[in-house]
VOKE-591119 format. One line per 3 residues: number of its first residue (from 1); their letters; for each residue x, y, z of N, C-alpha, C. Coordinates in nm, 4 decimals. Example, Ala and Ser with C-alpha at 12.3 -4.5 7.8 and 13.67 -1.06 7.14 Angstrom:
residues 2
1> as> 1.3190/-0.5690/0.7800/1.2300/-0.4500/0.7800/1.3200/-0.3300/0.7800 | 1.2850/-0.2250/0.7080/1.3670/-0.1060/0.7140/1.2900/0.0030/0.7870
***
This chain:
residues 185
1> msl> 7.1348/-5.7483/-0.6894/7.2591/-5.6906/-0.7772/7.3828/-5.6704/-0.6924 | 7.4940/-5.6930/-0.6742/7.5817/-5.6559/-0.6148/7.6387/-5.5110/-0.6673 | 7.7369/-5.4722/-0.5549/7.7762/-5.2932/-0.5665/7.8835/-5.3302/-0.6786
4> nsv> 7.9399/-5.4807/-0.6791/8.0690/-5.4870/-0.7740/8.0085/-5.4476/-0.8950 | 7.8646/-5.5223/-0.9258/7.8750/-5.4596/-1.1279/7.7906/-5.3210/-1.1168 | 7.8153/-5.2404/-1.0317/7.7669/-5.0898/-1.0575/7.8790/-5.0029/-1.0224
7> ipp> 7.9396/-5.0309/-0.9346/8.0898/-4.9670/-0.8397/8.2025/-5.0180/-0.9235 | 8.3154/-4.9109/-0.9816/8.3880/-4.9797/-0.9924/8.4938/-4.9936/-0.9063 | 8.6048/-5.0963/-0.9094/8.6585/-5.1467/-0.8160/8.7504/-5.0526/-0.7482
10> fpq> 8.7587/-5.0434/-0.5855/8.7853/-4.9316/-0.5225/8.9327/-4.9985/-0.5410 | 9.0409/-4.9108/-0.5470/9.2112/-4.9667/-0.5300/9.2107/-5.0547/-0.4235 | 9.2760/-5.1444/-0.4375/9.2505/-5.2310/-0.3216/9.3882/-5.2005/-0.1984
13> sky> 9.3139/-5.1643/-0.1000/9.3599/-5.1333/0.0161/9.4174/-5.2634/0.1296 | 9.4392/-5.2076/0.2303/9.4849/-5.3182/0.3275/9.3184/-5.4018/0.3665 | 9.3519/-5.5392/0.3794/9.2289/-5.6234/0.3886/9.2649/-5.5967/0.5434
16> hqf> 9.1025/-5.6276/0.6237/9.0917/-5.6445/0.7530/8.9964/-5.7540/0.7524 | 9.0786/-5.8939/0.8692/8.9588/-6.0008/0.8448/8.9290/-5.9959/1.0182 | 8.7804/-6.0641/0.9981/8.7506/-6.0687/1.1309/8.6656/-6.2044/1.1814
19> krh> 8.6533/-6.2496/1.2367/8.6052/-6.3759/1.3178/8.4840/-6.3508/1.2931 | 8.4053/-6.5204/1.3079/8.2494/-6.5264/1.3195/8.2118/-6.4542/1.4236 | 8.1108/-6.3894/1.4555/8.0377/-6.2984/1.5689/8.1440/-6.2053/1.6226
22> qlm> 8.2526/-6.1566/1.5379/8.2995/-6.0554/1.5932/8.2257/-5.9082/1.5593 | 8.2374/-5.8021/1.6195/8.1877/-5.7299/1.5582/8.3204/-5.5742/1.5117 | 8.2495/-5.5582/1.4068/8.3597/-5.4554/1.2977/8.3858/-5.3547/1.3668
25> plt> 8.4636/-5.2754/1.4125/8.4830/-5.1496/1.4556/8.4125/-5.0506/1.3546 | 8.3695/-4.9523/1.4088/8.2975/-4.8218/1.3612/8.3335/-4.6905/1.4128 | 8.3296/-4.5952/1.3326/8.3421/-4.4746/1.3771/8.2572/-4.3946/1.2589
28> nvl> 8.2280/-4.2773/1.3115/8.1188/-4.1824/1.2448/8.1908/-4.1737/1.0846 | 8.3290/-4.1670/1.0574/8.3668/-4.1664/0.9295/8.4217/-4.2730/0.8453 | 8.3996/-4.3941/0.8951/8.4457/-4.5190/0.8808/8.3383/-4.5946/0.8005
31> lwr> 8.3688/-4.6524/0.6706/8.2851/-4.7103/0.5867/8.3770/-4.8553/0.5506 | 8.3183/-4.9593/0.5717/8.3626/-5.0941/0.5118/8.3342/-5.1401/0.3577 | 8.3766/-5.1828/0.2762/8.3257/-5.2914/0.1973/8.3583/-5.4538/0.2321
34> idt> 8.2494/-5.5056/0.2116/8.2642/-5.6775/0.2619/8.3246/-5.7592/0.1438 | 8.4483/-5.7721/0.1266/8.5093/-5.8419/0.0225/8.4770/-5.9643/0.0018 | 8.4602/-6.0463/0.1079/8.4150/-6.1998/0.1256/8.3390/-6.2139/0.2845
37> gvv> 8.2466/-6.2987/0.2694/8.2025/-6.3423/0.4099/8.0592/-6.2535/0.4136 | 7.9899/-6.2683/0.4935/7.8736/-6.2336/0.5267/7.8244/-6.1270/0.6668 | 7.7737/-6.0332/0.6685/7.7514/-5.9573/0.8063/7.6161/-5.9399/0.7905
40> rtl> 7.5484/-5.9118/0.9345/7.4511/-5.8539/0.9544/7.4511/-5.7230/1.0316 | 7.3624/-5.6027/1.0135/7.3918/-5.5113/1.0781/7.2466/-5.5195/1.1635 | 7.2855/-5.4239/1.3162/7.1736/-5.4668/1.4069/7.1824/-5.2980/1.5017
43> tkn> 7.0802/-5.3126/1.5557/7.0396/-5.1935/1.6478/6.9672/-5.2491/1.7402 | 6.9446/-5.1336/1.8390/6.8807/-5.2086/1.9640/6.7357/-5.0924/1.9896 | 6.6654/-5.1028/2.0099/6.5228/-5.0236/2.0825/6.5403/-4.9680/2.1882
46> eee> 6.4433/-4.8752/2.2210/6.4423/-4.8471/2.3610/6.4381/-4.9294/2.4950 | 6.3792/-5.0684/2.4665/6.3552/-5.1397/2.5402/6.5145/-5.2614/2.5491 | 6.6104/-5.2335/2.4719/6.7183/-5.2743/2.4679/6.7303/-5.4372/2.3643
49> nvi> 6.5994/-5.4360/2.3072/6.5743/-5.5323/2.2153/6.6596/-5.5090/2.0733 | 6.7264/-5.6520/2.0379/6.8100/-5.6536/1.9304/6.6755/-5.6577/1.7725 | 6.7344/-5.5471/1.7105/6.6825/-5.5490/1.5926/6.7644/-5.5409/1.4670
52> plg> 6.7643/-5.6764/1.3916/6.8804/-5.6778/1.2370/6.8006/-5.5702/1.1606 | 6.8757/-5.4892/1.1076/6.8635/-5.4103/1.0122/6.8845/-5.4724/0.8694 | 6.9785/-5.5497/0.8719/6.9926/-5.6104/0.6920/7.1329/-5.7523/0.7325
55> fwg> 7.1338/-5.7685/0.5747/7.1878/-5.9075/0.5778/7.3159/-5.8376/0.4680 | 7.4354/-5.8526/0.4551/7.5322/-5.7696/0.3785/7.6340/-5.9068/0.3417 | 7.6550/-5.9021/0.1852/7.7668/-5.9605/0.1639/7.8723/-5.9097/0.0529
58> qgd> 7.9373/-5.9895/-0.0164/8.0667/-5.9622/-0.0976/8.0026/-5.8227/-0.1791 | 8.0818/-5.7164/-0.1637/8.0625/-5.5637/-0.2457/7.9495/-5.4780/-0.2108 | 7.9068/-5.5248/-0.0634/7.8151/-5.4531/-0.0127/7.8909/-5.3572/0.1035
61> lvg> 7.8745/-5.2427/0.1512/7.9350/-5.1460/0.1752/7.8229/-5.1386/0.3431 | 7.8848/-5.1375/0.4778/7.8511/-5.1269/0.5719/7.9201/-5.0146/0.6797 | 7.8513/-4.9551/0.7523/7.9381/-4.8847/0.8250/7.8266/-4.7442/0.8957
64> qpl> 7.8643/-4.6730/0.9902/7.8167/-4.6135/1.0941/7.7715/-4.4696/0.9923 | 7.8230/-4.4374/0.8862/7.7608/-4.3221/0.8228/7.6578/-4.3403/0.7318 | 7.6056/-4.4724/0.7391/7.4663/-4.4846/0.6680/7.3687/-4.5128/0.7615
67> ypf> 7.3973/-4.5053/0.8795/7.3054/-4.5070/0.9973/7.3393/-4.4054/1.1062 | 7.3839/-4.2881/1.0712/7.4252/-4.1597/1.1875/7.3386/-4.1505/1.2996 | 7.2307/-4.1781/1.3129/7.1568/-4.1433/1.4006/7.0965/-4.2585/1.5151
70> yly> 7.1523/-4.3486/1.4831/7.1282/-4.4953/1.5548/7.2443/-4.5363/1.6277 | 7.2169/-4.6267/1.7366/7.3032/-4.7478/1.7715/7.3469/-4.8244/1.6694 | 7.4575/-4.8608/1.6036/7.4842/-4.9591/1.4907/7.5857/-5.0527/1.5276
73> qve> 7.5526/-5.1535/1.4802/7.6819/-5.2641/1.4932/7.6556/-5.3796/1.3832 | 7.7904/-5.3702/1.3312/7.8131/-5.5001/1.2478/7.8655/-5.5939/1.2808 | 7.8029/-5.7399/1.2851/7.8083/-5.8595/1.3231/7.8440/-5.9535/1.2235
76> clt> 7.9575/-5.9810/1.2508/8.0401/-6.1101/1.1392/7.9675/-6.2314/1.1585 | 7.8952/-6.2957/1.0757/7.8442/-6.4126/1.0549/7.8994/-6.5146/0.9869 | 8.0020/-6.4670/0.9409/8.0998/-6.5804/0.8572/8.2319/-6.4965/0.9124
79> ivq> 8.3322/-6.5795/0.8906/8.4820/-6.5197/0.8413/8.4671/-6.4105/0.7504 | 8.5106/-6.2971/0.7627/8.4718/-6.1608/0.6779/8.6341/-6.1137/0.6647 | 8.6477/-6.0716/0.5110/8.7547/-5.9778/0.4732/8.6757/-5.8827/0.4177
82> asi> 8.7599/-5.7376/0.4793/8.6628/-5.5961/0.4664/8.8353/-5.5212/0.4455 | 8.7419/-5.4130/0.3458/8.8394/-5.2922/0.3075/8.7728/-5.1969/0.3657 | 8.8619/-5.1068/0.3923/8.8505/-4.9358/0.4240/8.7831/-4.8613/0.3147
85> lpk> 8.7231/-4.8067/0.3225/8.7098/-4.6817/0.2099/8.7050/-4.5451/0.2319 | 8.7081/-4.4907/0.1708/8.6944/-4.3098/0.2033/8.5684/-4.2768/0.2764 | 8.5732/-4.1913/0.3214/8.4288/-4.0992/0.4209/8.3445/-4.0634/0.2778
88> tyf> 8.4046/-4.0183/0.1954/8.2850/-3.9431/0.0849/8.2781/-4.0741/-0.0197 | 8.3213/-4.2049/-0.0095/8.2429/-4.3282/-0.1040/8.1302/-4.3135/-0.0719 | 8.0351/-4.3684/0.0243/7.9037/-4.3832/0.0558/7.8041/-4.2772/-0.0148
91> lar> 7.8516/-4.1681/-0.0284/7.7833/-4.0927/-0.1364/7.7397/-4.0983/-0.2799 | 7.8074/-4.2178/-0.3049/7.7748/-4.3012/-0.4612/7.6625/-4.2995/-0.4968 | 7.5841/-4.2581/-0.5716/7.4321/-4.2621/-0.5779/7.3824/-4.4059/-0.6002
94> evm> 7.4805/-4.5274/-0.6399/7.4694/-4.6720/-0.6671/7.4550/-4.6919/-0.5218 | 7.5529/-4.6658/-0.4464/7.5671/-4.7754/-0.3073/7.4316/-4.7118/-0.2504 | 7.3955/-4.5857/-0.2320/7.2878/-4.5649/-0.1738/7.1281/-4.6085/-0.2001
97> lsy> 7.1358/-4.6624/-0.3434/7.0409/-4.7422/-0.4124/6.9959/-4.8655/-0.3742 | 7.1714/-4.9091/-0.3845/7.1662/-5.0606/-0.3712/7.1010/-5.0868/-0.1684 | 7.1848/-5.0099/-0.1092/7.1183/-5.0042/0.0212/6.9937/-4.9776/0.0484
100> iqr> 6.9219/-4.9148/-0.0520/6.7893/-4.8969/0.0005/6.7168/-5.0267/-0.0437 | 6.7463/-5.0378/-0.1540/6.7114/-5.2034/-0.2276/6.6705/-5.2988/-0.1420 | 6.8308/-5.3245/-0.0678/6.8356/-5.4572/0.0142/6.7266/-5.4458/0.1101
103> tqe> 6.7139/-5.3188/0.1892/6.6587/-5.2947/0.3129/6.4968/-5.2722/0.2927 | 6.4738/-5.2507/0.1323/6.3289/-5.2690/0.1155/6.3107/-5.4307/0.0987 | 6.3766/-5.4981/0.0686/6.3573/-5.6703/0.0365/6.3122/-5.7228/0.1699
106> llk> 6.3901/-5.6770/0.2668/6.3797/-5.7171/0.4152/6.2625/-5.6758/0.4735 | 6.2335/-5.5661/0.4486/6.0877/-5.5041/0.4986/5.9896/-5.5699/0.4259 | 5.9818/-5.6032/0.3045/5.8680/-5.6659/0.2179/5.8402/-5.8007/0.2915
109> ilh> 5.9258/-5.8886/0.3350/5.9579/-6.0088/0.4091/5.8895/-5.9667/0.5232 | 5.9392/-5.8705/0.6068/5.8966/-5.8641/0.7628/5.7538/-5.8379/0.7506 | 5.6879/-5.7721/0.6858/5.5430/-5.7381/0.6406/5.4300/-5.8785/0.6076
112> srn> 5.5055/-5.9770/0.5806/5.3976/-6.1158/0.5763/5.3525/-6.1202/0.7091 | 5.1928/-6.1264/0.6804/5.1365/-6.1805/0.8324/5.1619/-6.2864/0.8560 | 5.1285/-6.3997/0.7619/5.1539/-6.5123/0.8346/5.3143/-6.5754/0.8612
115> mkl> 5.3321/-6.5878/0.9712/5.4672/-6.6307/1.0158/5.5425/-6.7295/0.9484 | 5.4278/-6.8387/0.9230/5.5328/-6.9221/0.8387/5.5500/-6.9193/0.6940 | 5.4884/-6.8014/0.6135/5.5269/-6.7758/0.5096/5.6540/-6.6429/0.5264
118> rll> 5.6636/-6.5522/0.6440/5.7621/-6.4971/0.6713/5.8870/-6.5594/0.6843 | 5.8790/-6.6803/0.7698/5.9972/-6.7478/0.7448/6.0436/-6.7764/0.6302 | 5.9566/-6.8707/0.5363/6.0042/-6.9375/0.4493/6.0154/-6.7813/0.3421
121> rll> 5.9906/-6.6932/0.3276/6.0421/-6.5616/0.2131/6.1549/-6.5600/0.3000 | 6.1948/-6.5389/0.4235/6.3362/-6.5054/0.4738/6.4336/-6.6234/0.4140 | 6.3742/-6.7539/0.4317/6.4758/-6.8633/0.3871/6.5361/-6.8187/0.2438
124> kwl> 6.4216/-6.8162/0.1553/6.4352/-6.7982/0.0275/6.5178/-6.6736/-0.0102 | 6.5128/-6.5821/0.0399/6.5816/-6.4618/0.0200/6.7520/-6.4680/0.0718 | 6.7319/-6.5493/0.1243/6.8785/-6.5666/0.2319/6.9782/-6.6752/0.0968
127> aer> 6.8970/-6.7567/0.0532/6.9267/-6.8687/-0.0357/6.9699/-6.7841/-0.1558 | 6.8742/-6.7141/-0.2077/6.9254/-6.6164/-0.3183/7.0193/-6.5336/-0.2880 | 7.0542/-6.4741/-0.2114/7.1345/-6.3587/-0.1816/7.2819/-6.4132/-0.1526
130> fgh> 7.2940/-6.5471/-0.0621/7.3907/-6.6056/-0.0139/7.4364/-6.7371/-0.0284 | 7.3335/-6.7745/-0.0806/7.3389/-6.9394/-0.1344/7.4077/-6.9938/-0.2443 | 7.4105/-7.1021/-0.2460/7.5168/-7.1717/-0.3798/7.3544/-7.2784/-0.4114
133> qlp> 7.4078/-7.3332/-0.5312/7.3116/-7.4161/-0.6060/7.4016/-7.5507/-0.5843 | 7.2856/-7.6046/-0.5216/7.3085/-7.8058/-0.5556/7.2361/-7.8240/-0.5944 | 7.2676/-7.9849/-0.6599/7.1563/-8.0653/-0.7088/7.0151/-8.0556/-0.6968
136> egr> 7.0047/-8.0510/-0.5359/6.8436/-8.0734/-0.4645/6.8211/-7.9419/-0.4330 | 6.8881/-7.8339/-0.4386/6.8351/-7.7163/-0.3680/6.9640/-7.6346/-0.3754 | 6.9250/-7.5037/-0.3112/7.0351/-7.3916/-0.2530/7.0641/-7.4188/-0.1023
139> iin> 7.1771/-7.4073/-0.0753/7.2622/-7.4213/0.0388/7.2761/-7.2633/0.0962 | 7.2577/-7.2744/0.2350/7.2860/-7.1216/0.2779/7.4020/-7.1877/0.3288 | 7.5059/-7.1031/0.3189/7.6369/-7.1032/0.3692/7.6459/-6.9802/0.4972
142> irl> 7.5580/-6.9766/0.5850/7.5410/-6.9346/0.6810/7.5022/-6.9717/0.8172 | 7.5913/-6.9951/0.9031/7.5243/-7.0509/1.0573/7.4440/-6.9536/1.1022 | 7.3194/-6.9633/1.1036/7.2246/-6.8188/1.1893/7.1393/-6.9433/1.2923
145> thq> 7.1747/-6.8972/1.4341/7.0805/-6.9633/1.5269/6.9591/-6.9222/1.4964 | 6.8530/-7.0086/1.5891/6.7358/-7.0109/1.5627/6.6936/-6.8572/1.6205 | 6.7601/-6.8098/1.7416/6.7107/-6.6649/1.7878/6.7808/-6.6050/1.6929
148> eia> 6.8487/-6.5571/1.6389/6.8807/-6.4935/1.5398/6.8143/-6.4575/1.4094 | 6.7355/-6.5653/1.3625/6.6340/-6.5628/1.2751/6.5225/-6.5308/1.3225 | 6.4722/-6.5553/1.4463/6.3748/-6.4858/1.5346/6.3606/-6.3862/1.5388
151> dti> 6.4705/-6.3209/1.5950/6.4916/-6.1709/1.5906/6.4915/-6.0999/1.4577 | 6.5182/-6.1690/1.3588/6.4915/-6.1036/1.2150/6.4065/-6.1056/1.1844 | 6.2702/-6.1862/1.2096/6.1172/-6.1867/1.1551/6.0328/-6.1530/1.2587
154> cas> 6.0822/-6.1272/1.3629/6.0035/-6.0771/1.4765/5.9176/-6.1631/1.5330 | 5.9690/-6.2758/1.5615/5.9270/-6.4263/1.6365/5.9877/-6.4702/1.7519 | 5.9352/-6.5666/1.7916/5.9887/-6.6327/1.9099/6.0812/-6.7218/1.8551
157> rvt> 6.2145/-6.7509/1.9301/6.2561/-6.8459/1.8776/6.2005/-6.9911/1.8830 | 6.1113/-7.0320/2.0018/6.0313/-7.1554/1.9764/5.9614/-7.1311/1.8894 | 5.8996/-7.0192/1.8108/5.7940/-7.0205/1.6766/5.9348/-7.0935/1.5784
160> vtr> 6.0241/-7.0125/1.5759/6.0991/-7.0599/1.4570/6.1719/-7.2051/1.4420 | 6.1906/-7.2491/1.5838/6.2367/-7.4034/1.6064/6.1078/-7.4893/1.5442 | 5.9895/-7.4477/1.5840/5.8530/-7.5384/1.5380/5.8617/-7.4930/1.3781
163> lln> 5.8785/-7.4092/1.3192/5.8442/-7.3847/1.2035/5.9890/-7.4531/1.1041 | 6.0620/-7.4413/1.1359/6.1624/-7.5372/1.0784/6.1461/-7.6802/1.0820 | 6.1141/-7.7370/1.1799/6.0798/-7.8561/1.2155/5.9507/-7.8785/1.0943
166> efe> 5.8473/-7.8212/1.0812/5.7905/-7.8243/1.0035/5.7831/-7.8433/0.8597 | 5.8752/-7.7392/0.8304/5.9457/-7.7505/0.6763/6.0248/-7.8567/0.6435 | 6.1091/-7.8880/0.7438/6.2188/-8.0522/0.7372/6.0827/-8.1541/0.7255
169> ken> 5.9814/-8.1700/0.7580/5.8714/-8.2509/0.7931/5.7952/-8.2551/0.6579 | 5.7876/-8.1382/0.5943/5.7348/-8.1372/0.4736/5.8200/-8.1056/0.3447 | 5.9498/-8.1750/0.3850/6.0520/-8.1515/0.2756/6.0796/-8.0174/0.1665
172> kig> 6.0468/-7.9300/0.2753/6.0859/-7.8304/0.1960/6.2572/-7.7515/0.2360 | 6.2993/-7.8247/0.3559/6.4236/-7.7739/0.3578/6.4870/-7.9164/0.4281 | 6.6501/-7.8980/0.4258/6.7117/-7.9784/0.4983/6.8616/-7.9523/0.5347
175> wsq> 6.9290/-8.0315/0.5754/7.0526/-8.0001/0.6461/7.2019/-8.0724/0.5513 | 7.2943/-8.0059/0.5335/7.3999/-8.0786/0.4844/7.5018/-8.1246/0.6220 | 7.6006/-8.1969/0.5513/7.6548/-8.2778/0.6512/7.7384/-8.1617/0.7574
178> dny> 7.7719/-8.0252/0.7291/7.8659/-7.9432/0.7869/7.7049/-7.8816/0.8786 | 7.5933/-7.9034/0.8498/7.4902/-7.8110/0.9276/7.4483/-7.7283/0.8571 | 7.4464/-7.6841/0.7575/7.3834/-7.5534/0.6715/7.2404/-7.6023/0.6364
181> lil> 7.1777/-7.4930/0.6265/7.0604/-7.5227/0.5942/7.0657/-7.5265/0.4059 | 6.9830/-7.6212/0.3533/6.9636/-7.6710/0.2425/6.7843/-7.6198/0.2207 | 6.7800/-7.5407/0.1222/6.6153/-7.5080/0.0693/6.6166/-7.6110/-0.0581
184> fn> 6.5277/-7.6587/-0.0345/6.4633/-7.7764/-0.1507/6.4323/-7.7253/-0.2594 | 6.4629/-7.7913/-0.3875/6.4159/-7.6873/-0.5252/6.2631/-7.7107/-0.5058
***
């Protein structure tokens, strides 16, 4: 469920455009609405390991006010257009419910004990959330490195590469001409 379906459109303010892999500027009062593109939110633990917190797209809100007590970054995975929202906007009940729902979806995936199933569930979630339907399946128009996927599912890059190769041999996934992942029907 996109926030666009539960929150009336905010008056169009100045759009800001960000490049792939660019970090969005954050303050404790700044909240961004993603108008186009996909971002991932990140933090680090005491050992300086990257911990992905979620993936967010059109209509979703991101910003430091949602994680006030943690180091928090918003990294663009695609070209992103975003709008600044007022400080009090994030208090809307629908915003918080949507944010909790997305976080719980990712937590459910991460608690799959079988790594192969965990990766497949992540790919299906990304395809449903950010993919587009093709005759042969759903294409995920986000370029994630094997390391970024590994960080997301708490695996090693080597394991992710091995499992993606297995999925390809089993005809569960393929690649588009532009090198985007296709999850076959």
